[in-house]
N, C-alpha and C positions, 0 to 999 in steps of 0.2 A: 139198783144194779145196772140200769140202762146206761148210766154214765161211765161205768167201768168198761163196758163193752166197746165204747167208741174208740179207745186207743189201741185195741188188740191189733196185731198183725194177722194176716190170713193164715189159716191152718197151723196155728201155733198154740202151745200150752203156755198160759200165763199164770204165775203164782199170785194168788189174791191174799192169802193170809199166811202167817208163819206156822199154822197148824197143819199144813199139807194140803190145802185146798187149791185147786188149779181150775182154770176155765179153758176149754177148747172151743174156738170160734168157727163159724162156717160149717156147722154140722148139717148134714143133709136131713131135711124135715119134709115129711109127706103126711098130710092129714092130721097134723098135730102129734106125730110120732117122730122122735129123733132116731136116726140110724147111725150108730157109732160102733166102730171096731167089730162089725158083724153082728151086733145086737140091736134090738129095737127097745126103745124106752118111751113110754107114754108121757106126754107133757106133765111136768111137775111130779113125776114119780121117780123113785130111786131104785136102782138095781145094784147088786153086788157083782163084781167081776174078778176073774183071776189073771187076765192079761189085758191091760195092766191090773195089778193088784189094787183095786180101788172100789169105792162106792161112787156110782154115777147117777146124776140127777139131770133130767132133761128140762130145758127152758126153751120150748119150741118157738114161741114168738121172737126170741132173740137169736135163734139158731146157735144155741150154746149148750154144752154139756158141762156141768160142774163135777169135778173129780175130787173126792177126798181120798188121798193116798195114805199109806201107812206112816205113822209117826216113827221117828228115829229113836230106837231104844237107847237109854243111857247105859253106858257100860261101866260098872263099878269094878273094883279090884277083883281079879280072878274071873271076870266075865268075858265071854266071847259071843260074837254075833253069829247066829245060826239062821240061814235062809229059811223062809216059810215053805209050806207045802204047795202043791199045785192046786189047792182048794181055792174057794172064793174068799173075798175080803170078809172079815179080817184075818181069817185063818192062814192066808198066804203071806201075811206080814212077817218080816224078819223078827226074831226074838233074842233077847239076851239070856244066855245060859250061864249061870254062875256056879263055880265049884268051890 
């Protein structure tokens, strides 16, 4: 993972995989704890969030938070996309509702 971080631009989200995984570089880290979007995350621990709707994992030595965001639901015939609730990930993810 260390090699991936070397090409990031400051304070930017970078997509790592097509599965909705992103990395945010230059996260504030104090005593092995990432401070991100008003939340604290212990090194190598994962929390769920509602804003953004994601799962966030702290990598304190790299000053990186990995975000796993919602997958994009496939819309079949007769389906519409409905925004998720204000709950935390994954319940805040949009869902396909089919009639």
